[in-house]
ROFI-257986 format. One record per residue: residue number from 1; residue in one letter; x, y, z of N, C-alpha, C in turn. Coordinates in steps of 0.001 Angstrom, whole numbers, always signed. Each point is the difference from the previous one (the first is absolute). Example, Ala and Ser with C-alpha at 12.3 -4.5 7.8 and 13.67 -1.06 7.14 Angstrom:
// residues 2
  pos  code      npx      npy      npz     capx     capy     capz      cpx      cpy      cpz
    1     A   +13190    -5690    +7800     -890    +1190       +0     +900    +1200       +0
    2     S     -350    +1050     -720     +820    +1190      +60     -770    +1090     +730
END
This chain:
// residues 376
  pos  code      npx      npy      npz     capx     capy     capz      cpx      cpy      cpz
    1     M   +19028    +4670   -56070     -587     -285    +1460    +1360       -1     +697
    2     I       -9     +625    +1321     +812      -73     +883     -467    -1362    +1176
    3     E     +556     -938     +282     -564     -897     +724     +224     +227    +1615
    4     R    -1127     +155     +721      -54     +365    +1065     +372    -1088    +1165
    5     A     +824     +249     +912     +512    -1215     +989    -1215     -673     +684
    6     Q    -1307     +654     +228     -948     -404     +621     -662    -1181     -868
    7     L      +49      +64    -1277     -591     -648     -828     -155    -1847     +582
    8     P    +1089     -281      +31      -87    -1734     +386     -425     -168    +1074
    9     S     +362    +1142    +1144     -793     -212    +1408    -1501     -161     -176
   10     I     -525     +987     -715    -1721      +97      -98     -541    -1118     -687
   11     Q     +877     -571    -1079     -570    -1028     -889     +126    -1587     +855
   12     K     +872     +132     +991     -241    -1193     +898    -1168     -288     +704
   13     W     -955    +1288      +60    -1111      +59     +955    -1280     -349     -690
   14     L     +513     +289    -1320    -1458     -394     -792     -739    -1152       -5
   15     G    -1473     -119       +9     -494    -1254     +374      -41     -664    +1222
   16     K     +560     +643    +1020       +9     -453    +1280    -1064     +420     +910
   17     G    -1074     +493     -448    -1223     +560     +581     +255    +1262     +882
   18     K    +1170     +834     -337      -61    +1295     +511      -96    +1305     -734
   19     A     -665     +861     +665      -71    +1254     -962    +1874     +660     +184
   20     I     +185     +133    -1252    +1583     +647     -191     -579    +1690     +102
   21     I     +940     +616     +738     -320    +1501     +279    +1470     +644     -157
   22     L     +195     +766    -1147    +1426     +455     -446     -262    +1710     +432
   23     I     +597     +599     +893     -212    +1514     +342    +1621     +460     -162
   24     G     -203    +1315     -199    +1508     +882     -238     -826    +1230     -487
   25     P    +1114     +947     -246     -394    +1066     -598     -551     +119    -1155
   26     R     -654    +1220     -501     -608     +174    -1395    +1097     -217    -1066
   27     Q     -219     -141    -1046     +938     -166    -1240    +1239     -801     +139
   28     V     +172     -974     +937    +1012    -1072     -112       +3    -1011     -524
   29     G    -1329     -249     -860       -9    -1296     -661    -1021    -1023     +493
   30     K     -746     +492     +951     -823    -1071     +607     -923     -704    -1128
   31     T     -541     +790     -718    -1272     -542    -1010     +890     -867     -792
   32     T     +993     +732     -551     +810     -866    -1135     +323    -1435     +438
   33     L     +469     +320    +1175     +458    -1466     +682    -1228    -1059      +99
   34     I     -938     +563     +714    -1160     -809     +131     -743     -369    -1766
   35     R     +218     +811     -935     -414     -420    -1231     +702    -1094     -619
   36     Q    +1198      +89     +318    +1188    -1104     -369     -462    -1245     +612
   37     I     -305      -57    +1278     -366    -1280     +848    -1232     -440     -656
   38     S    -1020     +681     -352    -1112     -278     -144      +90     -697    -1459
   39     E     +766     +648     -853     +243     -619    -1421     +805    -1608      +73
   40     T     +724     -116     +980     +658    -1367     +438    -1040     -906     +310
   41     I    -1165     +498     +769    -1142     -917     +506     -562     -621    -1143
   42     N     -132     +971    -1055     -788     -655    -1348    -1528     -193     +389
   43     R     -433     +762     +729    -1660     -448     +415     -848    +1666     -128
   44     K    -1256     -621     -152     -823    +1324     -293      -93     +906    +1181
   45     T     +259    +1211     -337     +313     +951    +1142     -579    +1341     -247
   46     L     -718     +393    +1459     -713    +1160     +177     +711    +1089     +613
   47     W     +257    +1341     -612     +667    +1104     +680     -945     +814     +307
   48     L     +106     +621    +1109     -788    +1147     +843    +1194     +764     +462
   49     T     -155    +1372     -379     +751    +1125     +760     -540     +947     +536
   50     G     +608     +313    +1145     -295    +1065    +1129     -110    +1278     -715
   51     D     +707     +108    -1379     +165    +1350     -254    -1265     +230     -930
   52     D     -562    -1012     -335    -1282     +285     -516    -1349     +182     +621
   53     P     -674    +1051     +164    -1073     +614     +706    -1220    -1084      +20
   54     E     +143     -770    -1213    -1150     -908     -483     +117    -1541     +711
   55     A    +1198      -39      +82     +225    -1399     +658     +191     +351    +1543
   56     R     +160     +900     +605      -12     +417    +1228    -1636     -287     +512
   57     A     -575     +837     -951    -1922     -220     +388     -445    -1050      +82
   58     L     +568     -729    -1068     -456    -1458     -222     +321     -824    +1258
   59     L    +1330     -177     +268      +74     -821    +1309     -354     +556    +1256
   60     E     -595    +1314     +253     -284     +318    +1417    -1275     -790     +441
   61     N     +153     -498    +1166    -1097     -616     +493     -635     -993     -828
   62     I     +837     -733     -500     -609     -918     -900     -114    -1355     +786
   63     S    -1131     -741     -903     -544    -1143     +958     +633    -1049     -901
   64     L      -14    -1406     +900     +560     -903     -766     -649     -586    -1195
   65     A    -1076     +306     -158     -594     -523    -1340     +279     +769    -1363
   66     R     +143    +1353     +583     +559     +766     -997    +1533      -62     -412
   67     M     +877     -352    +1083    +1126     -314     -238     +529    -1265     -613
   68     Q    -1188    -1023      +83     +274    -1176     -746     -347      +89    -1530
   69     L     -905    +1039     -237     -599     +135    -1097    +1212    +1055     -873
   70     L     +791     +901     +851     +832     +857     -538    +1373     -961     -382
   71     V     +294     -837     +600    +1228     -922     -159     -311    -1149     -965
   72     G    -1296     -575      +18     -188     -794    -1109     +608    -1078     -523
   73     A     +869     -174    -1085     +715    -1425      -46    +1601     +468     +284
   74     N      +61    +1316     +221    +1503     +323     +313     +601     -745     +943
   75     E    +1546     -514     -184     +669     -751    +1168     +961     +907     +798
   76     V      -73    +1053     -639    +1153     +897     +758     -836    +1569      +53
   77     L     +248     +474    +1401     -874    +1384      +17    +1514    +1020     +373
   78     V     +174     +875     -834     +964    +1152     +310     -788    +1364     +847
   79     V     +470     +200     +919     -395    +1391     +637     +947     +861     +135
   80     D      +30     +879    -1029     +967    +1075       +2      -57    +1124     +592
   81     E    +1027     +414     +909      +92    +1214     +875    -1385      -41     +983
   82     A      -15    -1150     +715    -1152     -355     +921     -226     +907    +1188
   83     Q     +848     +777     +337      +63    +1176     +925    -1120    +1018     -303
   84     R     -469     +190    -1366     -771     +841     -302    -1526     -566     +153
   85     F     -134    -1378     +229    -1518     -629     -144     -321      +80    +1813
   86     R    -1231     +619     -283     -601      -93    +1588     -176    -1336     +578
   87     N     +234     -105    +1304     -261    -1119     +605     +789    -1230     -686
   88     A    +1192     +236     -318     +653    -1021    -1154     +348    -1365     +805
   89     G     +198      +49    +1480     +242    -1078     +609    -1216     -976      -25
   90     Q    -1113     +414      +55    -1413     -605     +179      -97     -646    -1436
   91     T      +93     +705     -989     -307     -533    -1320    +1186    -1013     -557
   92     L    +1059      +46     +569    +1076     -808     -143     -380    -1367     +766
   93     K     -657     +145    +1096      -60    -1089     +977    -1172     -975     -669
   94     L     -941    +1044     -517    -1357     -756     -745     +543    -1069     -921
   95     I    +1295     +716     -765     +350    -1094    -1267     +791     -977     +592
   96     T     +603       -5     +903    +1048     -922     +431     -801    -1019     +608
   97     D    -1410     +182     +640     -490     -522    +1099     -904    -1079     -868
   98     H     -732     +677    -1198     -936     -831     -890     +264      -84    -1437
   99     L    +1213     +491     -431     +483     -314    -1300    +1559     -559      -31
  100     P     +217    -1366     +881    +1300     -429      +96     +774     -251    -1217
  101     Q     -724     -428     -932     +559     -190    -1304     +743    +1139     -688
  102     V     -539    +1088     +251     +562    +1260     -606    +1341     +369     +615
  103     Q     +979     +114     -763    +1311     +618     +705     -163    +1432      -40
  104     L     +270     +494    +1063      -76    +1440      +85    +1304     +776       -9
  105     L     +151     +772    -1010    +1186     +789     +101     -340    +1474     +405
  106     I     +756     +595    +1103     -478    +1449     +341    +1373     +856     +162
  107     T     -291    +1160     -579    +1193     +987      +44     -603    +1205    +1139
  108     G    +1021     +720     +369     -269    +1121     +724     +997    +1127     +194
  109     S     -254    +1084      -40    +1359    +1126      -62     -139     +736    +1352
  110     S     -940     -454     +805     +294     +609    +1405     -826    -1124     +975
  111     S     +654     -298    +1070     -484     -667    +1141     -630     +622    +1086
  112     I     -779    +1281     -230     -721     +705     +876    -1148     -619     +382
  113     D     -675     -354     -877    -1388     -843      +73      -94    -1319     -211
  114     L     +858     -235     -988     +125    -1598     -529     +695     -637     +893
  115     A     +935     +145     +730     +748     -726     +884    -1014     -377     +960
  116     A     -338     +944     +860    -1044      +91    +1154    -1244     -916     -384
  117     E     -616     +158    -1098    -1058     -861     -280     +326    -1465     -447
  118     T    +1147     -222     -802     +303    -1485     -434     +396     -597    +1285
  119     K     +846     +814     +947     +556     -727     +914     -946     -766    +1051
  120     E    -1252     +513      +77    -1139     -725     +839     -868     -966     -870
  121     S     -313     +463    -1162     -968     -633     -865     +913    -1104     -949
  122     L    +1039     -113     -274     +581     -957     -703    +1064     -854    +1016
  123     V     -160     +176    +1388     +919     -688     +614      +79    -1480     -277
  124     G    +1417     -727     -415      -66    -1237     -421     -266       +2    -1295
  125     R     -549     +674     -750     -389      -20    -1402    +1075     +606     -899
  126     K     +824     +756     +537     +645     +888     -909    +1565     -434      -99
  127     I     +597     +262     -851    +1634     +384      -28     +390    +1278     -468
  128     E     +776     +761     +657     +450    +1336     -453    +1635      +11     -467
  129     F      +49     +901    -1054    +1184     +203     -530       -3    +1405     -230
  130     Q    +1350     +521      -47      -79    +1582     -231    +1176      +45    -1170
  131     L     -223    +1301     -713     +549     +337    -1343     +570    +1079     +210
  132     Y    +1069     +255     -134     +943    +1558      +77     +205     +238    -1533
  133     P     +734    +1182      +94     +680     +638    -1619     +980    -1146     -141
  134     L     +341     +181    -1490     +801    -1198     -245    +1406      -97     +948
  135     S     +868     -998      -70    +1158      +38    +1143    +1195      -63    -1197
  136     F    +1099     +358     +828    +1376     -321     -662      -41    -1468     -606
  137     A     -215     -893     +917      +76    -1515     -525    -1103     -415     -951
  138     E    -1231     +435     -300     -543     -180    -1097     +332     +702    -1390
  139     M     +614    +1225     +187     +332     +827    -1487    +1378     -911     -194
  140     S     +745     -519    +1127    +1227     -886     -318     -117     -985     -910
  141     A    -1042     -787     +420     -616    -1248     -483     -788     +353    -1445
  142     H     -612    +1207     -205     -578     +439    -1234    +1017     +260    -1075
  143     H    +1027     +788     +393    +1241     +419    -1350    +1372     -134     +543
  144     G     +236     -577    +1142    +1249     -228     +171     +653     +609     +954
  145     Y     +532     -320     +901     +769     +422    +1244     +833    +1241     -456
  146     L     +984      -54     -915     +831    +1109     -375     -749    +1172     -420
  147     K    -1127     -233     -816     -823    +1002     -440     -743     +846    +1407
  148     E     -466     -865     +702     -656     +618     +950    +1245     +930    +1002
  149     R     +886     -882     +178    +1179     +862     +767     +184    +1114     -494
  150     S      -22     +209    -1202     +411    +1088     -536     -894    +1162     +103
  151     L    -1225     -348     +183    -1001     +968     +381     -440     +370    +1446
  152     L     +871     -530     +674     -193     +314    +1567     -130    +1088     +306
  153     E     +539    +1465     -176     +106    +1061     +320    -1229     +695     -654
  154     H     -436     -539    -1241    -1172     +481     -794    -1280     -637    +1115
  155     R      -52    -1153     +581     -875     -730     +819     -271     +810    +1417
  156     M    +1242     +454     +321     -319     +653    +1437     -779    +1580     -126
  157     I     +122     +619    -1218     -564    +1043     -419    -1361      +79     -479
  158     Y     -445    -1342     -869     -999     -104     -846    -1149    -1092     +637
  159     G     +900     -820     +708     -685    -1186     +647     -758    -1283     -980
  160     Y     -827     -650     +344     -230    -1380     -713    -1401      +11     -177
  161     Y     -807     +848      -83    -1093     -205     -567     -454     -427    -1544
  162     P     -584    -1059     -144      -62     -668    -1286      -88    +1153    -1361
  163     E     -842     +706     +291      +48    +1160    -1267    +1032     +835       +6
  164     V     +559     +383    +1144    +1162     +633     +121    +1471     -536     -673
  165     V       +5    -1375     +258    +1291     -537     -687     -149      -99    -1346
  166     Q    -1049      -44     -712     -134      +15    -1430      -49    +1400     -700
  167     R      -58     +955     +674     +121    +1361     -485    +1212     +725      -69
  168     E     +352     +851     -930    +1150     +969       -4     -253     +898    +1098
  169     Q    +1109     +717     +355       -8     +952    +1303    -1016     +796      -27
  170     Q     -198     +707    -1139    -1172    +1115     +239    -1184     -751     +224
  171     Q     -430     -868     -477    -1247     -707     +149     -245     -600    +1214
  172     A    +1133     -675     +470      -53     -557    +1267     +101     +939    +1163
  173     E     +207    +1491     -110     -184     +923     +927    -1199     +493     -209
  174     R     -826      -22     -918    -1613     +129     -306     -667    -1038     +899
  175     V     +295    -1211     -518     -768    -1157     +914      +32      +91    +1592
  176     L    +1525     +116     +345     -141     +488    +1435     -649     +998     +459
  177     G     -169    +1208     -630     -699    +1026     +392    -1366     -487     +337
  178     D     -452     -299     -948    -1725     -458      -21      -78    -1111    +1134
  179     L     +880     -816     +401      +85    -1088    +1008     -199     +969    +1589
  180     S    +1172     +763       +7     +175     +563    +1296    -1078    +1442     +545
  181     E     -749      -17    -1546     -950    +1282     +135    -1339     -543     +433
  182     G     -202    -1072     +266    -1310     -750     +410     -521    -1065     -184
  183     L     +714     -751    -1331     -605    -1288     -415     +390    -1100     +948
  184     M    +1145     +137     +702     +402    -1073     +904     -871     +120    +1216
  185     Y     -594     +963     +498     -948       -8     +897    -1532     +441      -34
  186     K     -250     -217    -1477    -1325     +242     -266    -1109     -823     +762
  187     D     +314     -732     +612    -1053     -852     +717     -135     +662    +1454
  188     L     +853     +564     +389     +120     +973    +1372    -1016    +1376     -175
  189     L     +308     +478    -1319    -1261     +958     -214    -1127     -363     -373
  190     S     -228    -1081     -624    -1187     -330     -304     -766     -690     +859
  191     L     +607     -428    +1065     -708     -628    +1160     -139    +1220    +1135
  192     D     +298    +1171     -275     -343     +919     +835     +863     +106    +1487
  193     Q    +1317    -1113     -386     +739      -30    +1322    +1149    +1297     +105
  194     I      -20     +782    -1095     +994     +911     +354    -1095    +1375      -15
  195     K     +118     +955     +934     -765    +1138      +91     +556    +1099     -662
  196     K    +1218     +297     +127     +863     +855     -822    +1241     -435     -774
  197     P     -396     -224    -1375     +995     -536     -843    +1378     +872     +107
  198     S     -112    +1486     +133    +1194     +666       -6     +794      -46    +1052
  199     L     -668     -631     +949     +893     -369    +1270     +599     -910     -244
  200     L     -598    -1170     -597     +667    -1427     -246    +1581     +457     -974
  201     I     -272     +930    -1132     +962     +354     -749    +1147     +485     +887
  202     K     -270     +716     +726    +1010     +743     +908     +815     -967    +1011
  203     L     -917     -911     +393     +413    -1176     +803    +1043    -1106     -591
  204     L     -331     -343    -1518     +886     -724     -510    +1424     +929     -448
  205     Q     -322    +1166     -274    +1252     +725     -480     +951     -268    +1320
  206     A     -702     +612    +1148    +1115     -113    +1415     +465    -1330     +222
  207     L     -908    -1098     -552     +605    -1182     +471    +1183     -215    -1267
  208     A     -316     +377     -969    +1032     -531    -1101    +1197     +893     +360
  209     L     +327    +1156     +517    +1101     +600     +293     +882     -536    +1330
  210     Q    -1002     -755     +660     +845     -339    +1480     +132    -1739     -215
  211     L      +92     -352    -1556     +477    -1288      -55     +958     -650     +721
  212     G     +300    -1050     +469     +831     -282     +503     +381     +384    +1641
  213     S     -905     +827     +365     +288     +739    +1239    -1152     -536     +986
  214     E     +244     +148    +1251    -1002     -353     +736    -1346    +1164      +62
  215     V    -1035     -294     +227    -1148     +945     -337     -840     +239    +1441
  216     S     -427    +1123       +5     -828     +235    +1409    -1319     +678     -700
  217     F    -1225     -946     +400    -1303     +533     -179     -386    +1433     +462
  218     H     +687     +459    +1118     -179    +1211     +619     +549     +931    -1020
  219     E    +1545     -243      -87     +595    +1098     -931     -614      +41    -1331
  220     L     -423    -1063     -554     -459      -94    -1474    -1480    +1047     +170
  221     G     -664     -322     +977    -1240     +782     +204      +52    +1563     +134
  222     Q    +1043     +344     +739     +376    +1461      +97     +370     +436    -1492
  223     L    +1040     -817     -681     +100     +267    -1447     -908     +433     -856
  224     I     -868     -823     -157    -1102      +48     -919    -1426     +508     +633
  225     G     -139     +395    +1162    -1098     +666     +542    -1038     -808     +460
  226     A     +373    -1237     +531     -986    -1151     +410     +144     -512    +1263
  227     D     -744     -456     +720     +135     -691    +1371     +641    -1566      -95
  228     P     +820     -237     +877     +809    -1456     -100    -1135     -925     -221
  229     V    -1226     +151     +350     -969    -1354     -181     -356      -21    -1337
  230     T      +69    +1112     -660     -408     -235    -1464    +1095     -178     -935
  231     V    +1251     +404     +351    +1259     -591     -609      +65    -1644      +22
  232     E     +147     -315    +1527     -352    -1501     -151     -951     -716     -899
  233     R    -1051     +582       +8    -1322     -586     -703     +380     -167    -1238
  234     Y     +314    +1085     -988     +247     +546    -1015    +1205    -1124     -439
  235     V    +1210     -305     +804    +1016     -861     -309     -689    -1432      +20
  236     D     -913     -251    +1162     -542    -1089     -455     -790     -487    -1108
  237     L     -682     +942     -576     -730     -240    -1105     +765      -49    -1328
  238     L    +1305     +594      -77     +817     +171    -1051     +755    -1563     +102
  239     E     +422     -432    +1314     +443    -1065     +144     -972    -1576     -604
  240     Q    -1314     +389     +102     -855    -1084     -319     -519      +59    -1532
  241     S     +557    +1153     -277     -157     +275    -1702    +1436     -437     -525
  242     F    +1102     -423     +643    +1150     -505     -445     +771     +954     -976
  243     V      -96    +1310     +509     +906    +1383     -249    +1170     -319     +856
  244     L     -265     -160    +1109    +1427      -54     +863     -100    -1010    +1243
  245     F    +1088     -214     +698     -134     -798    +1243    +1076     +572     +866
  246     R     -456     -586    +1083     +778     +247    +1439    +1035     -992     +377
  247     L    +1149     +440     +383    +1161    -1058     +749      -30     +624    +1280
  248     P     -154     -934    +1079     -171     +483    +1401    +1377     -254     +713
  249     S      -68     +513    +1048    +1534     +192     +753      +75    -1408     +705
  250     L    +1421     -774      +94       -2    -1096     +837     +467     +753    +1698
  251     S     -830     -478     +763     +490     +355    +1203     -612     -986    +1065
  252     R    +1005     -797     +822     -376     -871     +714     +666     +265    +1343
  253     N    +1053     +175      +78     +924       -3    +1219     +713    +1360     +393
  254     S     +680     +548     -768     +904    +1110     +460     -880    +1162     +262
  255     R     +228     +776     +849     -638    +1156     +511      -52    +1233     -678
  256     N     +977     -123     -562     +335    +1131    -1395     -620     +236    -1230
  257     E     -618    -1511     -283     -507     -121    -1679    -1399     +908      +28
  258     I     -125     +287    -1219    -1105     +680     -416    -1153     -885     +230
  259     K    -1218     +198     +666     -933    -1010     +583    -1025     -160    -1291
  260     K     -484    +1236     -524    -1211      -45     -890     +347     +521    -1382
  261     G    +1364     +190     -250      -22     +410    -1461     -149     -393    -1037
  262     R     -266     +489    -1108     -381     -543    -1411     +661     +891     -871
  263     K     +494    -1054    -1254     +416     +481    -1375     -993      -21     -806
  264     I      -76     +612    -1162    -1079     -180     -931     +443      +47    -1403
  265     Y     -163    -1084     -946     +342      -93    -1030     -947     -211    -1034
  266     F     +250     +172    -1408     -769     -116     -855     +179    -1474     -782
  267     Y    -1075     -503     -465     +149    -1082     -949     +687      -40    -1133
  268     D     +214    +1244     -489     +841     +392    -1318     +431     +963      +83
  269     N    +1345     +117     -138     +845    +1413     -145     -732     +828    -1299
  270     G     -566     -373    -1068     -355    +1030    -1002    -1245     +793     +500
  271     I     -864     -780     +860    -1020     +726     +549     +615    +1035     +718
  272     R     +816     -282    +1147     +424    +1204     +890     +701     +887     -750
  273     N     +550     -137     -880     +831     +759     -835     -966    +1164     -636
  274     A    -1128     -515     -776    -1159     +490     -380     -817    +1001     +748
  275     I     +164     -562    +1351     -752    +1258     +892     +681    +1070      +19
  276     L    +1045      -20      +38     +851    +1011     +211     +731     +917    -1376
  277     K     -495     -706    -1097     +183     +458    -1431    +1433     +327      -48
  278     N     +789    -1314     +641    +1583     +192     -262     +337    -1352     -797
  279     F     +399     +178    -1325     +550    -1215     -708    +1799     +115     -327
  280     S     +363    +1145     +820    +1256     +207     -292    +1048    -1121     +225
  281     P    +1012     -393     -858     +850    -1162      +57     +899     +179    +1329
  282     L     +331    -1070     +422     +651     -385    +1450    +1317    +1055     +264
  283     A     +333     +157     -888    +1511     +796      -78     -508    +1416     +590
  284     L    -1218     +367     -271     -285    +1432     +352    -1133      +86    +1359
  285     R      -52    -1162     +529     -947      -69    +1115     +796     -201    +1390
  286     P     -750     +551    +1000     +458      +26    +1461     -501    -1279     +789
  287     D     -997     -714     -845     -928    -1096     +552     +594    -1469     -362
  288     T    +1061      +57     -615     +575    -1313     -841     -122     -862    +1327
  289     G     +400     -176    +1145     +110     -966    +1184    -1605     -321     +146
  290     A     -820    +1114     +159    -1583     -450     +451     -512     -771    -1166
  291     L     +213     +191    -1203     -533     -869    -1001     +646    -1119      +52
  292     W    +1194      -40     +136     +651    -1583      -38     -886     -677    +1106
  293     E     -186     +533    +1108     -482     -551    +1158    -1173     -566      -60
  294     N    -1136    +1075     -675    -1172     -668     -489      +85     -853    -1012
  295     F    +1016     +146    -1113     -145    -1131     -988     +191    -1269     +776
  296     L    +1023      -47     +742     +358    -1443     +568    -1140     -504     +852
  297     I     -536     +584     +584    -1010     -421    +1178    -1361     -361     -862
  298     A     -314     +995    -1201    -1090     -751     -568     +213    -1130     -637
  299     E    +1383     -354     -757      +77     -924     -704     +208    -1294     +944
  300     R     +357       +0    +1410     +103     -805     +876    -1399     -438     +295
  301     L     -753     +921       +4    -1678     -236     +402     -505    -1034    -1040
  302     K     +249     +335    -1083     -318     -762    -1310     +553    -1227     +114
  303     R    +1243      -30     +108     +730    -1427      +85     -657     -987    +1159
  304     N     -296     +531    +1281     -694     -545     +945    -1137     -700     -231
  305     A     -924     +983     -550    -1434     -474     -320      -26    -1121    -1054
  306     Y     +908      +91     -995     -242     -831    -1212     +670    -1420     +637
  307     A     +897     +273     +881     +604    -1397     +424     -808     -614    +1111
  308     S    -1093     +698     +314     -944     -335    +1397     +767      +48    +1058
  309     L     +839     +926     +453     +880     +163    +1049     -713    +1207     +799
  310     F       +7      +60    +1174     -783     +884     +906     +758     +523    +1222
  311     P    +1316     +475      +77     +876     +378    +1041     -736    +1319     +659
  312     N     +317      -97    +1008      +74    +1245     +963     +601    +1051     -626
  313     R     -332    +1549     -245    +1034    +1063     -461     -111     +927     +623
  314     Y    +1119     +531     +526     +495    +1126     +572     +743    +1086     -571
  315     F     +478    +1180     +590    +1027     +839       +7     +255       +9    +1417
  316     W    +1200     +640     +348     +674      -42    +1235     +727    +1571     +197
  317     R     -457     +541    +1288     +764    +1174     +296     -230     +291    +1329
  318     T     +797     +796     +593      +95     +560    +1379     -192    +1396      +21
  319     T     -267     +443    +1234      +34    +1367     +254    +1175     +774     -144
  320     S    +1354     -834     -148    +1262     +850     -254     +259      +46    -1597
  321     Q    -1129     -510     -736     +150     -296    -1403     +709     -856     -587
  322     Q     +473    -1002     +753     +543    -1293     -576     -947     -513     -679
  323     E     +162     -946    -1163     -890     -319     -790     +508    -1210     -865
  324     V    -1188     -980     -318     +250    -1103     -966    -1181     +458    -1021
  325     D     +267      -79    -1336     -870     +160    -1033    -1386     -854     -167
  326     Y     +413    -1490     +226    -1021     -873     -273     +542    -1396    +1036
  327     V    -1256     -652     +571     +305    -1092     +699    -1416     -616     -387
  328     E     +327    -1604      -34     -836    -1036     -212     +150    -1095    +1166
  329     E    -1040     -403      -17      +62    -1319    +1080     -582     -939     -512
  330     Y     +681    -1154      -79     -397    -1487     -358     +700     -921     +409
  331     G     -146    -1256      +16     +697    -1124     +438     +409     +278    +1539
  332     G     -728     +737     +811     +368     +266    +1312    +1225     +938      +30
  333     K     +320     +708     -922    +1079     +794      +27     -246    +1142     -653
  334     L     +927    +1094     +135      -33    +1571     -677    +1067     -137     -915
  335     H     -487     +727    -1131     +989     +315    -1026     -124    +1534     -363
  336     A    +1050     +581     +159      +90    +1256      -87     +789     +574    -1527
  337     F     -371    +1159     -563     +554     +124    -1002     +216    +1563      -61
  338     E    +1226     +233     -746     +127    +1737      -50     +273     +265    -1551
  339     F     -816    +1200     -362       +0     -125    -1440     +836    +1259     -151
  340     K     +714     -360    -1155    +1141    +1111     -474     +113       -1    -1424
  341     W     -251    +1217     -852     -239      -87    -1328    +1478     -108     -890
  342     K    +1028     +427     +813    +1218     +141     -506     +717    -1343     +535
  343     A     +631     -743    -1029     +509    -1427     +224    +1055     +266     +804
  344     G     +718    -1001    +1165    +1136      +43     +758     +175     +850    +1023
  345     K    -1179     +772     +477     -113     +990    +1022     -316    -1125    +1445
  346     K     +695     +170     +806      +75     -729    +1143     -951     +380    +1112
  347     A     -710    -1112     +547     -827     +481    +1045     -392    -1187     +928
  348     H     -164     +300    +1300     -144    -1142     +817    -1194     +323    +1213
  349     L     -152    -1027     +636    -1223     +106     +901      +79     +962    +1364
  350     P     -748     +800     +410     +280     +766     +947     +338     -726    +1203
  351     A     +924     +353    +1004     +373     -918    +1187    -1312     -209     +732
  352     A     -886    +1067     +136    -1200     -133     +746     -982     -958     -570
  353     F      -66     -372    -1003     -821    -1215     -939     +507    -1227     +314
  354     L    +1315      -24     +172     +901    -1131      +53     -233     -576    +1175
  355     A      -50     +988    +1149      -88     -436    +1265    -1418     -354     +483
  356     T    -1092     +520     -753    -1181     -280     +332     -180    -1239     -874
  357     Y     +416     -141    -1040     -555    -1163    -1016    +1459     -477     -690
  358     P     +526     -750     +898    +1376     -601     -378     +346    -1002     -944
  359     D    -1069     -748     -351      -65     -996     -822     -503     +275    -1328
  360     T      +62    +1432     -455     -711     +213    -1315     +980      -90    -1167
  361     A     -734     -475     -957    +1055      -84    -1214      +62    +1210     -810
  362     F     +788     +732     -714     +191    +1214     -386     +861      -49    -1351
  363     Q     -735     +739     -915     +690     +493    -1530     -339    +1367     -467
  364     V     +911     +290     -543      -45    +1368     -771     -478     -383    -1360
  365     I    -1063     +708     -385     -624     -264    -1640     +417    +1433     -598
  366     D     +807     -363    -1221      +32    +1231     -739     -204     -300    -1611
  367     K     +404     +795     -712     -377     -337    -1408     +715    -1023     -649
  368     E     +987     -515     +665     +865    -1178     -774     -445    -1321     +419
  369     N     -707     -213    +1165     -430    -1113     +525    -1482     -231     +393
  370     F     -906    +1046     -602    -1272      +16     +707    -1033    -1095     -748
  371     E     +496     -956    -1019     -778     -792     -640     -658    -1270     +837
  372     A     +718     -505     +968     -460    -1068     +690    -1069     +724    +1364
  373     F     +547    +1212     +267    -1162     +487     +968    -1337     +143     -494
  374     I     -302      +62    -1421    -1181     +323     -502     -475    -1138     -773
  375     G     +449    -1299     +151     -492    -1034     -544     +546     -468    -1323
  376     L    +1303     +377     -464     +418     -159    -1401     +907    -1497     +173
END
């Protein structure tokens, strides 16, 4: 069992009268973590999963009396894949309002409906955590830093999905193929959110090819044969399903800063490479720099989430192509980072950036010093 960094944080909220919601991509271990937590509670537990049609029918428009009968003497209620239950927010509110003695544990693989419903229905009654694919820090704690450090190039290609890290190379590629070909966004398809699945695949492939580059919805639309509104809507849905995430541009003062730019990254390198069906070693790849950038930003995202840190995050670019890879704002100060795969390569902040943001801290992150940046 690989211990997850979120475990102690979640355990602190048990028995505090809050519904605990754990969200994140499919297949990252949410159910396993909730099962581990429920076992430590050692109380009678009822499990309901949204992947079970019978369970979905049972909870739809359920009355309080029926709910009380269903819960019975159970002290813990687990609602797994809650986004697949219709009117999930109202059902969960019914439980928290009228069955306060029951500890509610909820998982969700999509925030499309779940977040919207629970935001209103469970205001003041919930605490929310995010779970991502395994991290470098978690795997270092599991089998030692030196072992994990030796696997760095492998992780940049195959990523950190729990089933992937436990498989040999050929099996890992098969697992990633299954995930990238529909399992990750099955909720989008089942909820009829995606009208043209083939268009979604084309968009994912285009985004995977533009990893680390600024993306234009207009240009993406021209490339895949869709209008920019549809492209943006599909990107929104993929973001809400935890397949990818956006990084906005930093723009405050300078006239030549990119005002509404965005970069798009994948939560996991393995998924990105599976979309392109490219698992070639780094020595044979032209995209090593982009993979390194995606790896670092995704690992930093995990580090921040698990440490309950919420900085503002950006990239910076000017119309004359001056650029800073990654910028965080916290403690009233900007912190800029440049990512270099090869150690010892020199870099400095562009003069235009320093002129606009003179008090910015700066650091080059390479494969010899990246550990502190990702929380080790």
